[in-house]
BATI-33006 format. One line per 8 residues: number of its first residue (from 1); for each residue x, y, z of N, C-alpha, C, CB. Coordinates in steps of 0.001 Angstrom, whole numbers, plus 500000, padded with zeros to 6 digits. Glycine has a CB too. Layout:
<nodes>
NUM = X Y Z X Y Z X Y Z X Y Z; ...
</nodes>
This chain:
<nodes>
1 = 257623 495086 186710 257786 495715 187995 256798 496880 188094 259249 496191 188198; 256187 496996 189266 255242 498065 189526 255896 499054 190482 253905 497512 190108; 255830 500319 190145 256444 501350 190971 255360 502100 191728 257284 502322 190112; 255554 502223 193044 254603 502921 193900 255359 503903 194798 253779 501911 194752; 254612 504822 195411 255231 505776 196326 255408 505124 197697 254375 507071 196438; 256183 505776 198559 256400 505275 199924 255080 505205 200701 257409 506177 200674; 254213 506200 200536 252918 506183 201219 252065 505016 200732 252175 507511 200997; 252091 504762 199442 251358 503614 198895 251929 502315 199438 251411 503615 197354
9 = 253247 502277 199624 253884 501089 200184 253435 500855 201626 255411 501222 200120; 253298 501926 202406 252837 501804 203791 251443 501177 203819 252825 503190 204492; 250554 501667 202969 249189 501147 202923 249181 499703 202440 248311 502017 202012; 249953 499415 201401 250020 498046 200888 250547 497086 201947 250904 497987 199641; 251540 497506 202699 252078 496643 203760 251032 496387 204842 253336 497277 204383; 250237 497392 205182 249175 497190 206167 248128 496204 205639 248508 498537 206525; 247825 496297 204376 246867 495360 203773 247434 493945 203809 246532 495772 202311; 248736 493810 203539 249373 492489 203608 249327 491929 205022 250823 492569 203127
17 = 249479 492798 206015 249457 492356 207412 248056 491889 207808 249924 493494 208346; 247032 492622 207418 245668 492355 207872 244847 491459 206952 244956 493638 208044; 245389 491059 205804 244545 490316 204864 244123 488946 205388 245271 490147 203557; 244887 488336 206270 244470 487051 206840 243400 487241 207916 245681 486314 207430; 243503 488320 208654 242540 488605 209714 241181 489033 209140 243088 489697 210640; 241201 489663 207980 239973 490121 207323 239896 489506 205917 239928 491690 207250; 239468 488242 205813 239461 487570 204503 238492 488191 203491 239111 486117 204689; 237474 488899 203975 236522 489538 203061 236935 490958 202693 235141 489557 203683
25 = 238074 491407 203175 238582 492742 202886 238775 493546 204157 237641 493474 201946; 239806 494362 204176 240130 495178 205344 239286 496448 205299 241655 495519 205389; 238519 496723 206369 237706 497943 206382 238578 499201 206309 236835 497983 207643; 238023 500210 205673 238707 501481 205524 239084 502066 206887 237832 502464 204748; 238219 501888 207879 238481 502442 209216 239722 501821 209846 237272 502221 210129; 239953 500522 209618 241144 499848 210166 242396 500412 209515 241068 498309 209946; 242373 500563 208211 243534 501106 207498 243792 502557 207909 243322 501016 205971; 242726 503316 208115 242876 504711 208532 243537 504771 209906 241501 505430 208559
33 = 243086 503924 210839 243671 503913 212184 245131 503471 212161 242868 502993 213103; 245449 502477 211360 246803 501926 211337 247810 502827 210636 246790 500586 210669; 247371 503493 209583 248310 504321 208819 248381 505752 209332 247921 504330 207359; 247300 506230 209932 247260 507614 210393 247017 508616 209275 248539 507949 211086; 246682 508126 208072 246409 509014 206941 244987 509547 207032 246623 508279 205597; 244777 510760 206522 243428 511291 206410 242639 510420 205444 243445 512771 205940; 241337 510324 205668 240507 509428 204866 240584 509750 203375 239064 509503 205332; 240546 511024 203023 240612 511401 201609 241911 510894 200973 240505 512935 201455
41 = 243038 511136 201641 244333 510686 201116 244395 509169 201032 245478 511206 201993; 243876 508496 202043 243882 507038 202063 243069 506473 200903 243334 506519 203394; 241909 507060 200662 241067 506596 199548 241794 506795 198219 239708 507349 199534; 242472 507928 198045 243222 508171 196810 244327 507133 196630 243824 509586 196816; 245022 506809 197712 246086 505807 197669 245506 504441 197321 246835 505747 199019; 244384 504092 197942 243751 502792 197676 243276 502702 196224 242563 502565 198635; 242766 503792 195687 242346 503800 194277 243549 503600 193353 241626 505127 193932; 244671 504220 193709 245885 504061 192905 246376 502619 192956 246990 505016 193394
49 = 246397 502029 194147 246820 500630 194292 245869 499701 193536 246881 500232 195786; 244582 500034 193533 243597 499253 192785 243864 499353 191281 242165 499735 193109; 244176 500570 190812 244437 500746 189379 245706 500008 188940 244561 502239 189044; 246624 499800 189874 247855 499070 189570 247691 497565 189802 249008 499607 190421; 246443 497174 190108 246066 495769 190276 246847 495063 191375 246261 495036 188983; 247144 495801 192443 247779 495205 193615 246733 494828 194655 248809 496169 194222; 245634 495591 194675 244530 495329 195593 243215 495499 194842 244590 496276 196831; 242138 495121 195502 240792 495406 195001 240145 496306 196034 239943 494081 194755
57 = 239726 497491 195627 239124 498456 196543 237752 498832 196022 240017 499714 196705; 236723 498647 196870 235354 498947 196436 234773 500192 197100 234460 497768 196722; 235591 500940 197818 235122 502146 198480 234992 501998 199983 233813 502550 197911; 234814 500761 200435 234677 500512 201880 235732 499562 202417 233307 499953 202181; 236116 498593 201598 237101 497599 202032 238158 497411 200950 236416 496247 202360; 239348 497031 201395 240456 496752 200482 240838 495291 200646 241682 497694 200756; 241031 494636 199529 241377 493222 199556 242647 493006 198735 240207 492351 199011; 243586 492294 199317 244846 492004 198642 244598 491018 197515 245893 491447 199635
65 = 245149 491306 196347 245048 490362 195233 246131 489306 195374 245167 491091 193865; 245842 488101 194911 246752 486977 195080 247987 487042 194189 246023 485708 194814; 247962 487924 193222 249042 487988 192244 250334 488487 192892 248647 488898 191072; 251427 487732 192725 252738 488153 193232 253404 489004 192157 253637 486915 193615; 253558 490275 192458 254197 491192 191526 255376 491852 192221 253192 492256 191004; 256394 492156 191436 257550 492854 191988 257203 494327 192122 258813 492656 191096; 257363 494858 193329 256984 496233 193620 258226 497021 194018 255912 496291 194739; 258354 498210 193456 259453 499108 193756 258858 500392 194337 260318 499400 192480
73 = 259323 500814 195503 258807 502031 196132 259800 503174 195953 258524 501795 197633; 259267 504338 195581 260071 505544 195421 259460 506655 196263 260163 505967 193923; 260132 507783 196354 259734 508847 197271 258484 509627 196877 260845 509788 197411; 258251 509847 195581 257148 510722 195196 256484 510245 193911 257644 512155 195026; 255342 510861 193607 254646 510527 192364 255482 510910 191147 253284 511230 192310; 256255 511980 191274 257125 512386 190165 258165 511295 189887 257827 513738 190484; 258694 510699 190963 259656 509607 190799 258994 508391 190162 260271 509225 192153; 257734 508134 190534 256985 507023 189932 256872 507248 188431 255571 506886 190574
81 = 256515 508472 188032 256377 508780 186610 257700 508622 185872 255848 510196 186427; 258798 509055 186486 260112 508917 185853 260471 507461 185648 261185 509601 186690; 260269 506647 186672 260615 505219 186581 259742 504533 185544 260458 504522 187955; 258425 504806 185597 257526 504179 184635 257849 504623 183220 256075 504505 184970; 258201 505900 183055 258559 506383 181723 259816 505676 181241 258767 507915 181728; 260800 505531 182118 262028 504851 181706 261751 503406 181298 263060 504888 182835; 260859 502734 182011 260499 501363 181652 259792 501354 180305 259603 500723 182740; 258819 502238 180117 258088 502326 178853 259017 502758 177722 256910 503308 178977
89 = 259955 503627 178047 260925 504078 177059 261758 502893 176558 261841 505172 177657; 262210 502050 177477 263004 500880 177104 262163 499902 176284 263565 500181 178362; 260910 499691 176706 260025 498797 175953 259767 499357 174554 258688 498594 176704; 259610 500661 174450 259395 501300 173149 260631 501155 172262 259045 502789 173331; 261801 501361 172851 263047 501227 172106 263202 499804 171571 264248 501598 172994; 262861 498817 172395 262929 497413 171951 261949 497160 170809 262629 496455 173129; 260772 497767 170880 259784 497623 169812 260306 498250 168525 258441 498268 170220; 260925 499412 168631 261471 500092 167457 262523 499205 166789 262082 501464 167851
97 = 263363 498557 167590 264394 497668 167039 263772 496532 166236 265264 497095 168165; 262591 496077 166666 261905 494997 165947 261259 495496 164657 260843 494359 166843; 260856 496754 164630 260106 497289 163489 260972 497832 162358 259203 498368 163960; 262208 498221 162640 263038 498841 161610 263424 497838 160527 264294 499445 162236; 263667 498382 159334 264113 497523 158234 265636 497379 158272 263654 498098 156864; 266214 496858 157207 267660 496635 157158 268473 497926 157243 268017 495906 155892; 267851 499043 156877 268526 500340 156926 268236 501093 158227 268104 501190 155736; 267657 500417 159202 267280 501009 160501 266250 502125 160363 268516 501552 161204
105 = 265339 501979 159413 264312 502983 159162 262934 502342 159356 264454 503583 157726; 262032 503112 159938 260652 502671 160087 259738 503860 159793 260390 502093 161522; 258629 503591 159135 257661 504634 158828 257112 505231 160123 256514 504076 157957; 256958 506534 160123 256426 507248 161288 255057 506685 161676 256318 508768 160996; 254213 506414 160703 252850 505971 160977 252801 504530 161480 252003 506108 159728; 253678 503703 160979 253745 502318 161465 254238 502303 162910 254678 501455 160562; 255280 503074 163185 255822 503115 164537 254805 503676 165522 257099 503949 164571; 254236 504820 165202 253277 505433 166112 252043 504554 166299 252866 506808 165596
113 = 251613 503894 165248 250474 502973 165360 250779 501815 166292 250087 502438 163989; 251977 501271 166185 252370 500169 167060 252490 500616 168519 253692 499574 166588; 252991 501826 168737 253110 502337 170105 251736 502621 170710 253966 503611 170127; 250828 503139 169903 249500 503488 170406 248594 502267 170561 248847 504491 169480; 248596 501373 169577 247607 500302 169549 248194 498906 169737 246868 500349 168260; 249513 498819 169852 250161 497526 170066 250119 497124 171529 251604 497566 169580; 251046 496286 171927 251079 495776 173299 251266 496865 174343 252178 494767 173438; 251994 497935 173997 252269 498989 174975 251064 499878 175250 253415 499839 174500
121 = 250206 500078 174252 249003 500898 174380 249269 502239 175076 247944 500130 175143; 250220 502979 174536 250576 504280 175098 249514 505314 174746 251958 504735 174589; 249390 506326 175569 248537 507464 175223 249301 508316 174211 248138 508306 176505; 248582 509208 173540 249240 510104 172577 250346 510902 173243 248222 511058 171941; 250056 511437 174430 251036 512259 175138 252270 511452 175512 250413 512868 176389; 252062 510252 176069 253192 509439 176507 254027 509002 175299 252698 508204 177301; 253357 508657 174190 254081 508250 172983 254942 509400 172476 253097 507787 171882; 254352 510600 172396 255097 511765 171936 256288 512033 172855 254179 513000 171870
129 = 256058 511935 174162 257109 512187 175148 258250 511171 174983 256530 512123 176586; 257923 509913 174788 258944 508871 174639 259737 509078 173353 258295 507471 174643; 259043 509348 172253 259746 509565 170977 260660 510781 171065 258736 509745 169820; 260191 511828 171705 261016 513023 171879 262224 512725 172768 260183 514167 172480; 262009 511968 173826 263100 511607 174727 264158 510769 174006 262556 510841 175938; 263717 509803 173204 264659 508971 172447 265435 509815 171430 263909 507825 171726; 264772 510809 170858 265461 511700 169924 266477 512573 170665 264444 512584 169170; 266106 513075 171833 267021 513905 172623 268240 513115 173086 266295 514488 173832
137 = 268071 511829 173299 269187 510980 173721 270027 510507 172538 268665 509777 174493; 269619 510880 171329 270388 510526 170146 270182 509100 169677 271821 510744 170409; 269114 508452 170121 268851 507070 169734 267915 506976 168534 268261 506308 170902; 267168 508028 168296 266171 508036 167231 266232 509384 166529 264738 507756 167790; 266031 509369 165225 266076 510614 164466 264893 510639 163505 267427 510759 163695; 264202 511757 163475 263082 511936 162551 263656 512376 161203 262040 512988 163103; 263261 511693 160142 263754 512048 158810 262582 512126 157836 264808 511019 158315; 262774 512919 156799 261767 513030 155747 262371 512504 154464 261274 514501 155572
145 = 261605 511678 153777 262005 511181 152467 260938 511621 151473 262184 509614 152468; 261193 511382 150227 260242 511804 149195 258867 511180 149396 260771 511443 147817; 258832 509964 149916 257552 509267 150041 256934 509319 151430 257727 507851 149651; 257488 510135 152342 256848 510262 153652 257821 510540 154765 256090 509027 153969; 257290 510449 155987 258079 510709 157175 258480 509380 157819 257293 511594 158174; 259717 509345 158319 260268 508112 158902 261053 508431 160155 261165 507376 157889; 261364 507379 160873 262292 507486 161989 263495 506600 161673 261613 507072 163348; 264675 507123 161980 265912 506392 161803 266406 505979 163177 266976 507242 161047
153 = 266626 504687 163360 267180 504191 164610 268687 504340 164511 266759 502699 164890; 269237 505208 165337 270671 505480 165324 271353 504383 166131 270998 506907 165904; 272332 503726 165483 272994 502640 166203 274418 502986 166576 272982 501383 165376
</nodes>
């Protein structure tokens, strides 16, 4: 699921409406007239939608991508970050469950390596934030043993 803001949803809906009329891409001027957004704001929204792979935006025209994705609209960018973090948090928790041994322990370096370079490809900041959040929720505990640092999955 892809989470977008209400303003991004307005622009995406306009692109969905006009994509048949403009098969080579909807001109920026048409989207500006239809949405009533300032050009700078509209371009920022189009770049965000492009980064989320919902549209293709080249600076002048926006083209709807054929991929059917489930989209969830929220009120603000802060809400988008919260929802995306919760999704990434759940995916990280599921990964941790796969990595722990019989004692629910996983090496700090193995876990962090999997979060950074595995399927999730989290940034350092996002990984740290997720691990801290899981610890604050009582699902994960950082422990030190004689041979290194580990995380304990609290069940």
